[in-house]
C-alpha positions as CSV (number, residue, x, y, z in Angstrom):
1,M,-57.5,27.9,148.9
2,K,-55.1,30.0,150.9
3,K,-52.2,28.0,149.5
4,I,-53.4,28.6,146.0
5,L,-53.7,32.3,146.6
6,A,-50.2,32.4,148.1
7,L,-48.8,30.6,145.1
8,I,-50.5,33.0,142.7
9,L,-49.2,36.0,144.7
10,C,-45.7,34.5,144.7
11,I,-45.8,34.0,140.9
12,S,-47.1,37.6,140.4
13,L,-44.3,39.0,142.5
14,C,-41.7,37.0,140.6
15,L,-43.1,38.1,137.3
16,G,-43.1,41.7,138.5
17,M,-39.4,41.4,139.5
18,C,-38.5,40.1,136.1
19,V,-40.1,43.1,134.5
20,A,-38.6,45.6,136.9
21,F,-35.0,44.4,136.8
22,S,-32.9,45.2,133.8
23,S,-30.2,43.1,132.2
24,C,-27.6,45.1,134.1
25,G,-29.1,43.5,137.2
26,E,-30.2,45.8,139.9
27,K,-32.8,48.4,139.0
28,E,-35.6,49.0,136.7
29,K,-34.2,50.2,133.3
30,P,-34.7,54.0,132.9
31,D,-36.1,55.4,129.7
32,H,-32.8,56.8,128.6
33,V,-29.5,54.9,129.1
34,A,-26.0,56.0,128.0
35,Y,-22.9,54.0,128.0
36,V,-19.7,56.1,128.3
37,L,-16.2,54.9,127.7
38,A,-13.1,57.1,128.5
39,E,-9.4,56.7,128.5
40,K,-7.6,56.4,131.8
41,G,-5.3,59.3,132.6
42,N,-6.4,61.4,129.6
43,T,-7.4,64.8,130.7
44,Y,-9.6,65.6,127.7
45,S,-11.3,62.2,127.6
46,L,-12.1,61.9,131.3
47,G,-13.2,65.5,131.6
48,L,-15.6,65.4,128.7
49,A,-16.9,62.0,129.8
50,N,-17.7,63.2,133.3
51,N,-19.3,66.5,132.0
52,F,-21.6,64.4,129.7
53,K,-22.4,62.0,132.5
54,T,-23.4,64.8,134.9
55,S,-25.6,66.5,132.3
56,F,-27.2,63.3,131.1
57,E,-28.1,62.2,134.6
58,K,-29.3,65.6,135.6
59,A,-31.8,65.4,132.7
60,G,-33.1,62.1,134.0
61,G,-31.0,59.6,132.2
62,A,-28.8,56.7,133.6
63,V,-25.2,56.3,132.7
64,T,-22.8,53.3,132.9
65,M,-19.3,54.7,132.6
66,E,-16.1,52.7,132.2
67,T,-12.5,53.5,131.4
68,F,-9.9,51.8,129.3
69,P,-6.1,51.9,129.5
70,A,-4.0,53.9,127.0
71,N,-2.9,51.9,123.9
72,T,-6.0,49.6,124.0
73,V,-6.4,47.8,120.7
74,S,-9.7,45.9,121.1
75,F,-12.8,47.5,122.5
76,S,-15.1,44.5,121.9
77,E,-15.4,43.6,125.6
78,F,-16.5,47.1,126.5
79,L,-19.0,47.2,123.7
80,Q,-20.5,44.0,125.0
81,H,-21.0,45.8,128.3
82,A,-22.9,48.6,126.4
83,L,-25.1,45.9,124.8
84,D,-25.7,44.2,128.2
85,C,-26.8,47.4,129.8
86,E,-29.2,48.0,126.8
87,A,-27.6,51.4,126.2
88,D,-29.6,53.8,123.9
89,V,-26.5,55.7,123.0
90,I,-22.7,55.2,123.3
91,F,-20.5,58.2,124.2
92,F,-16.9,57.7,123.3
93,P,-15.0,61.1,123.9
94,N,-11.6,60.0,122.8
95,S,-8.8,61.0,120.4
96,I,-8.9,60.2,116.7
97,V,-6.1,57.7,117.2
98,T,-8.5,55.4,119.0
99,A,-11.4,56.0,116.6
100,E,-10.4,53.6,113.9
101,G,-10.1,50.5,116.1
102,F,-13.2,51.4,118.1
103,L,-15.3,51.8,115.1
104,K,-14.0,48.6,113.5
105,N,-15.0,46.7,116.6
106,C,-18.5,48.4,116.5
107,K,-18.9,47.3,112.9
108,D,-17.7,43.7,113.6
109,L,-20.3,43.4,116.4
110,G,-23.1,44.9,114.4
111,I,-23.6,47.8,116.8
112,D,-26.7,49.7,115.8
113,I,-26.7,52.1,118.8
114,P,-26.0,55.7,117.9
115,I,-22.4,56.6,118.7
116,L,-21.5,60.1,119.9
117,S,-18.1,61.8,120.3
118,G,-16.6,65.2,120.9
119,D,-14.8,67.8,118.7
120,T,-11.8,65.6,117.9
121,W,-13.9,63.3,115.6
122,E,-14.5,65.7,112.8
123,S,-11.8,63.9,110.8
124,S,-11.3,61.9,107.6
125,V,-10.2,59.0,109.8
126,V,-13.8,58.7,111.1
127,L,-15.3,59.1,107.7
128,E,-13.2,56.3,106.3
129,S,-14.2,54.1,109.2
130,V,-17.9,54.8,108.9
131,K,-18.0,54.3,105.2
132,D,-20.4,51.4,104.3
133,S,-20.2,50.3,107.9
134,G,-23.9,50.8,108.8
135,L,-22.8,52.8,111.9
136,T,-24.5,56.0,113.0
137,V,-21.9,58.4,114.3
138,Y,-22.4,62.0,115.6
139,C,-19.8,64.5,116.8
140,S,-19.9,68.0,118.3
141,T,-17.7,70.7,116.8
142,F,-17.2,74.4,116.5
143,F,-18.1,75.4,112.9
144,D,-20.0,74.2,109.9
145,E,-18.8,75.1,106.4
146,T,-22.3,74.9,104.9
147,Q,-23.7,77.7,107.1
148,T,-24.9,80.8,105.2
149,E,-26.1,83.1,108.0
150,N,-22.6,84.4,108.7
151,K,-21.4,86.2,105.6
152,K,-17.8,86.3,106.9
153,A,-17.9,82.6,107.3
154,V,-19.2,82.0,103.8
155,E,-16.4,84.1,102.4
156,F,-13.8,82.3,104.5
157,V,-14.9,78.9,103.3
158,E,-14.8,79.9,99.7
159,N,-11.4,81.5,99.9
160,F,-9.9,78.9,102.2
161,K,-10.7,76.1,99.8
162,K,-9.0,78.1,97.0
163,Y,-6.0,78.5,99.3
164,L,-5.8,74.8,99.8
165,H,-5.9,74.0,96.1
166,E,-3.2,76.6,95.4
167,N,-0.8,75.2,98.0
168,S,-0.2,71.5,97.7
169,E,1.7,71.3,101.1
170,Y,-1.3,72.7,103.0
171,Y,-3.7,70.6,101.0
172,E,-1.9,67.6,102.2
173,M,-1.7,68.9,105.8
174,N,-5.5,69.3,105.6
175,G,-5.8,65.5,105.0
176,S,-5.5,65.7,101.2
177,N,-9.0,67.2,100.8
178,D,-10.6,70.6,100.9
179,M,-12.9,69.9,103.8
180,V,-13.0,73.0,106.1
181,A,-12.3,71.6,109.5
182,A,-13.6,73.5,112.5
183,V,-10.2,73.8,114.0
184,S,-9.0,75.5,110.8
185,A,-11.7,78.1,111.3
186,L,-10.8,78.5,115.0
187,G,-7.1,78.9,114.1
188,Y,-8.0,81.6,111.6
189,D,-10.0,83.4,114.2
190,A,-7.3,83.0,116.9
191,Y,-4.7,84.6,114.6
192,N,-7.0,87.6,113.9
193,V,-7.7,88.0,117.6
194,A,-3.9,88.0,118.2
195,M,-3.4,90.6,115.5
196,Q,-6.1,92.8,117.0
197,A,-4.5,92.7,120.4
198,I,-1.0,93.4,118.9
199,R,-2.3,96.5,117.1
200,A,-4.0,97.7,120.3
201,A,-0.8,97.3,122.3
202,A,1.2,99.0,119.6
203,D,-1.2,101.9,119.4
204,E,-0.9,102.4,123.2
205,K,2.9,101.9,123.7
206,G,4.4,102.3,120.2
207,K,7.5,100.3,119.4
208,D,8.2,99.7,123.1
209,F,5.2,97.4,123.6
210,T,5.8,94.0,125.1
211,S,4.0,90.6,125.3
212,V,2.4,91.8,128.6
213,D,0.8,94.8,126.8
214,V,-0.6,92.3,124.2
215,A,-2.0,90.2,127.1
216,R,-3.7,93.3,128.6
217,A,-5.1,94.2,125.2
218,L,-6.7,90.8,124.8
219,W,-9.2,91.5,127.5
220,G,-10.6,94.3,125.4
221,V,-10.9,92.4,122.2
222,E,-14.3,92.3,120.4
223,Y,-13.9,90.3,117.2
224,D,-16.6,89.1,114.9
225,G,-15.1,85.9,113.6
226,V,-16.1,83.1,111.3
227,T,-16.8,80.9,114.4
228,G,-18.9,83.7,116.0
229,K,-18.3,86.7,118.1
230,I,-15.3,86.5,120.4
231,T,-15.0,88.4,123.7
232,F,-13.4,86.9,126.8
233,D,-14.9,86.2,130.2
234,E,-13.1,86.5,133.6
235,N,-11.3,83.2,132.9
236,G,-10.1,84.2,129.5
237,D,-12.7,81.9,127.7
238,A,-14.6,83.0,124.7
239,I,-18.3,83.7,125.6
240,K,-20.1,81.1,123.4
241,D,-23.4,79.3,123.7
242,T,-23.6,76.9,120.7
243,A,-22.1,73.6,119.7
244,V,-22.5,72.3,116.1
245,I,-23.7,68.7,115.9
246,K,-22.7,66.8,112.7
247,K,-23.3,63.3,111.5
248,A,-20.8,61.2,109.5
249,K,-22.3,60.4,106.1
250,A,-22.8,56.7,105.4
251,D,-20.8,56.9,102.2
252,G,-17.8,58.5,103.9
253,T,-17.9,61.7,101.8
254,G,-18.2,64.2,104.6
255,F,-20.1,65.3,107.6
256,E,-23.8,66.3,107.5
257,F,-24.9,69.3,109.5
258,I,-27.6,68.2,112.0
259,K,-28.3,71.2,114.3
260,N,-26.9,74.0,116.4
261,Q,-27.2,72.7,120.0
262,T,-27.3,75.7,122.4
263,F,-26.3,75.7,126.0
264,E,-26.5,78.2,128.8
265,N,-23.6,80.6,129.2
266,G,-24.3,83.6,131.4
267,A,-20.7,84.7,131.6
268,E,-19.8,88.4,131.3
269,V,-16.8,90.1,129.7
270,G,-13.8,89.9,132.0
271,K,-12.1,93.0,133.4
272,G,-8.6,91.7,133.0
273,E,-5.7,90.8,135.2
274,E,-3.2,93.0,137.1
275,Y,-0.1,91.8,135.3
276,T,3.3,92.6,136.9
277,N,5.6,90.7,134.5
278,A,8.1,92.8,132.4
279,G,7.2,90.6,129.4
280,I,9.0,90.0,126.1
281,A,9.8,93.1,124.1
282,V,9.0,93.4,120.4
283,D,12.0,93.1,118.0
284,S,12.0,96.8,117.1
285,E,15.6,96.7,115.8
286,N,14.7,94.3,112.9
287,K,11.0,95.5,112.8
288,I,9.7,92.0,113.3
289,I,6.7,90.8,115.3
290,R,6.8,87.1,116.1
291,I,3.6,85.1,116.8
292,G,4.4,81.6,118.2
293,V,2.4,78.7,116.9
294,F,2.4,76.0,119.6
295,E,0.8,73.0,117.8
296,P,1.3,69.3,117.3
297,T,2.4,68.5,113.8
298,T,3.6,65.0,114.9
299,G,2.3,62.5,117.3
300,D,-1.3,61.4,118.2
301,N,-2.8,64.8,117.6
302,A,-0.9,65.7,114.4
303,A,-3.9,65.5,112.1
304,G,-5.9,68.1,114.0
305,G,-2.8,70.2,114.8
306,K,-1.9,70.4,111.1
307,Q,-5.4,71.6,110.2
308,E,-5.2,74.3,112.9
309,V,-1.8,75.4,111.6
310,V,-3.2,75.7,108.1
311,G,-6.0,77.9,109.3
312,I,-3.4,80.1,111.1
313,R,-1.2,80.2,108.0
314,Y,-4.1,81.2,105.8
315,A,-5.0,84.1,108.1
316,H,-1.3,85.2,108.1
317,S,-1.2,85.2,104.3
318,L,-4.0,87.8,104.4
319,D,-2.6,90.0,107.2
320,N,1.1,90.0,108.0
321,T,2.2,93.6,108.6
322,V,1.6,96.1,111.4
323,T,2.4,99.8,111.1
324,I,4.0,101.3,114.3
325,G,4.9,105.0,114.4
326,G,4.8,105.2,110.6
327,E,7.1,102.2,110.2
328,E,6.0,98.9,108.8
329,Y,6.8,95.8,110.9
330,T,6.7,92.3,109.4
331,V,4.7,89.6,111.3
332,E,6.4,86.2,111.3
333,L,5.0,82.8,112.4
334,D,7.3,80.8,114.7
335,I,5.8,77.3,114.2
336,S,7.0,74.9,116.9
337,D,5.9,71.2,117.1
338,N,5.0,70.1,120.6
339,G,4.8,66.5,119.4
340,S,1.3,66.0,121.1
341,L,3.2,65.2,124.3
342,K,3.2,66.8,127.7
343,E,6.9,65.8,127.9
344,Y,7.7,68.1,125.0
345,A,5.4,71.0,126.0
346,L,7.9,72.6,128.4
347,S,10.8,72.7,126.0
348,T,8.6,73.8,123.1
349,A,7.0,76.6,125.1
350,T,10.5,77.7,126.4
351,K,11.7,77.9,122.8
352,L,8.9,80.2,121.8
353,C,9.8,82.5,124.8
354,E,13.4,82.5,123.8
355,D,12.5,83.3,120.2
356,E,10.9,86.6,121.5
357,C,7.4,85.8,120.5
358,V,4.9,88.5,121.8
359,I,1.9,86.1,121.7
360,V,1.3,82.4,121.1
361,I,-1.5,80.4,119.4
362,G,-2.2,76.8,120.5
363,S,-2.4,74.1,121.2
364,Y,-4.7,71.4,119.7
365,G,-4.8,69.2,122.8
366,S,-5.5,70.3,126.3
367,D,-2.8,68.3,128.0
368,V,0.1,70.1,126.3
369,S,-1.6,73.4,126.8
370,I,-2.0,72.9,130.5
371,A,1.6,71.7,130.8
372,A,3.0,74.8,129.0
373,A,0.9,77.3,130.9
374,P,3.4,77.9,133.7
375,V,6.2,78.6,131.2
376,F,4.1,81.2,129.4
377,E,3.0,82.8,132.7
378,E,6.6,83.2,133.9
379,A,7.6,84.9,130.7
380,G,4.5,87.1,130.6
381,L,3.5,85.7,127.3
382,A,-0.2,85.3,126.4
383,A,-1.4,82.2,124.7
384,I,-4.6,81.7,122.8
385,G,-5.9,78.2,122.7
386,A,-8.0,77.8,119.5
387,S,-9.5,74.4,120.2
388,C,-8.3,73.1,123.6
389,T,-11.5,72.6,125.5
390,N,-10.6,71.5,129.0
391,P,-11.4,74.1,131.7
392,E,-8.0,73.7,133.3
393,V,-6.3,75.4,130.4
394,T,-7.5,78.8,131.5
395,D,-8.4,78.1,135.1
396,H,-5.9,79.9,137.3
397,N,-3.7,80.5,134.2
398,E,-3.8,84.3,133.8
399,Y,-2.0,84.3,130.5
400,Y,-4.1,81.7,128.8
401,F,-7.1,82.5,126.7
402,R,-9.2,80.5,124.3
403,T,-11.5,81.1,121.3
404,C,-13.7,77.9,121.6
405,F,-16.3,76.6,124.1
406,V,-15.2,74.5,127.1
407,D,-16.0,70.9,127.9
408,P,-18.7,71.4,130.5
409,S,-20.6,73.2,127.8
410,Q,-19.8,70.7,125.2
411,G,-20.8,67.8,127.5
412,S,-24.1,69.5,128.3
413,A,-24.8,70.1,124.6
414,L,-24.0,66.4,123.7
415,A,-26.1,65.1,126.6
416,D,-29.1,67.2,125.5
417,F,-28.6,66.0,122.0
418,A,-28.4,62.4,123.1
419,H,-31.7,62.7,125.0
420,S,-33.3,64.2,121.9
421,I,-32.3,61.4,119.5
422,I,-33.4,58.7,122.1
423,K,-36.8,60.4,122.3
424,E,-37.1,60.3,118.5
425,E,-36.2,56.6,118.3
426,K,-38.7,55.7,121.0
């Protein structure tokens, strides 16, 4: 009898172990599991991946995170790992260059797990890949063209679309469509913030103002933009608390607005820095004010960079003169391609300094922005990143500002959204 009881107990324990252990092998499977895949050595990808992981785990979920080498062509092996771990969501915070191959592999494997990515995925490349694939793809971004609450944004969308159709070059730069990308809206806002700071510096110093005076003026900016109100905290980051979540439509015709995902941001307006640089003087002899545009129009980030440039160009078309001491100064854009590469960032940034720009906008891509920061700081030249989300862009870089949210906030918003869709499915 004792032997029979022992055998029953042994069988019960074994059955219990089978239930308790997941296919990943070691522990009982949590209710919410995310598989995260980032690119080795990529500042944006790794930063956002880790921010998501931290937030997802803090909310009670489990994360399996892996990295892949640059220039990876096939992701099938990694996707199999996601299936083996019974992931509820896949988070793939990588550039648009990797999206096509990754999504093709997802389609080939019949992946039915929701796929999440960051702000870089609001692109026609993703839409084309998702079209008739059966995939469910979400991304976070900064702006939604269908919103109606912000009247300034509604007007911007209507007139920006007209601008694209009236300018074939810019229409092509926008991806040969009139979709209003979030980075175009951010570029538009960044330009107007730059103009507000320039006017404030000119009002205070007249024709003798320099790039340092413009940098000082940025700390006092209060601008109601199409992407929301912009004021800067002590790091030079815009004080924002919302990420827009969108879903790629199954027919590939666009992105569907899902929700505004809020996150905590208790930052206060910064008091500014004690700048000591002499700065770059305005070209008062020729009555020209130059705004540098430090953006990638070639390379891996060219698609997003071009859309950001188009937003800046549109803003410039509406406001391109400044009156100083009763005289009209012409505002010129000095557009310089950083090639999406850190190796080109220094030379491109140096050129903008030599061209006597008094402020710079850019760049799409955090890596090149971080690389260029020391050049701008040495010259006393403020830069406004419109869409570069890595915290290192402004961290300890006194001349760098930005008009978008940062990756810790974006990661938190995406993690919260991931938990919400898992709950809905279960």
